[in-house]
C-alpha positions as CSV (number, residue, x, y, z in Angstrom):
1,X,-13.5,22.9,-1.3
2,X,-16.0,22.1,1.3
3,X,-14.0,19.8,2.3
4,X,-11.3,22.2,3.2
5,X,-13.9,23.9,5.2
6,X,-15.1,21.5,6.9
7,X,-11.4,20.7,7.9
8,X,-10.3,24.3,8.8
9,X,-13.6,24.8,10.7
10,X,-12.8,21.2,12.9
11,X,-9.1,22.5,13.4
12,X,-10.8,25.7,15.0
13,X,-13.0,24.4,17.1
14,X,-10.2,21.5,18.3
15,X,-8.0,24.9,18.8
16,X,-10.9,26.7,21.1
17,X,-11.8,23.4,22.9
18,X,-7.3,23.0,23.9
19,X,-7.9,26.7,25.1
20,X,-9.9,25.8,27.2
21,X,-8.8,22.8,29.1
22,X,-6.1,25.2,29.6
23,X,-7.7,27.5,30.7
24,X,-10.1,24.9,33.8
25,X,-6.4,23.2,34.1
26,X,-5.1,26.8,35.5
27,X,-8.9,26.9,37.5
28,X,-8.3,24.2,38.9
29,X,-4.6,24.1,40.1
30,X,-5.8,27.9,42.0
31,X,-8.4,26.6,43.7
32,X,-6.1,23.7,44.6
33,X,-3.4,25.6,45.7
34,X,-6.1,27.9,47.5
35,X,-7.6,25.3,49.6
36,X,-3.9,23.6,50.6
37,X,-3.0,27.3,51.9
38,X,-7.0,27.5,53.8
39,X,-5.7,24.3,54.9
40,X,-2.4,25.3,56.6
41,X,-3.1,28.3,58.3
42,X,-6.6,26.7,59.6
43,X,-4.8,23.6,60.8
44,X,-2.5,25.2,63.9
45,X,-5.0,27.7,64.0
46,X,-9.1,26.5,65.3
47,X,-10.7,29.7,65.0
48,X,-9.3,29.7,61.7
49,X,-10.8,26.1,61.4
50,X,-13.9,28.1,63.6
51,X,-14.7,30.7,60.7
52,X,-14.0,28.1,58.2
53,X,-16.8,25.6,59.8
54,X,-19.0,29.1,60.1
55,X,-18.4,30.5,56.1
56,X,-20.1,26.7,55.0
57,X,-22.7,26.4,57.2
58,X,-23.8,30.2,56.3
59,X,-24.1,28.9,52.8
60,X,-25.8,25.7,53.3
61,X,-28.1,27.8,55.3
62,X,-29.5,29.9,52.3
63,X,-29.8,26.6,49.9
64,X,-32.5,25.0,52.7
65,X,-35.5,27.0,53.8
66,X,-35.3,25.6,57.4
67,X,-32.6,24.2,60.0
68,X,-33.6,22.9,63.8
69,X,-30.8,22.6,66.0
70,X,-31.1,21.2,69.1
71,X,-29.1,23.1,72.2
72,X,-27.2,26.1,71.4
73,X,-25.4,26.8,68.3
74,X,-22.6,28.0,70.6
75,X,-22.2,25.2,72.3
76,X,-22.6,22.3,69.0
77,X,-19.9,24.3,67.3
78,X,-18.2,24.3,70.6
79,X,-18.2,20.8,70.9
80,X,-17.2,20.4,67.4
81,X,-14.0,21.8,67.6
82,X,-12.9,23.1,71.3
83,X,-11.1,26.4,71.0
84,X,-8.9,27.5,74.2
85,X,-10.5,30.7,75.6
86,X,-7.1,32.2,77.9
């Protein structure tokens, strides 16, 4: 009887692990699709790319105590990604 409980317990554990893998795979697929959509928008839109850069810079800045910028931040970003100002 104890062996049957052990086997059933392992089956339930394996089913839970399989369900978790399915959920993780769906989340990874959704994240990849989202990144692809962002890449498509950014490809032809330098302003969108600039906004994404600033978003990443903000996330990095939240994790560090100090950041040193030589020159103005605007000139650094402009040199990285030129934006047509019509």
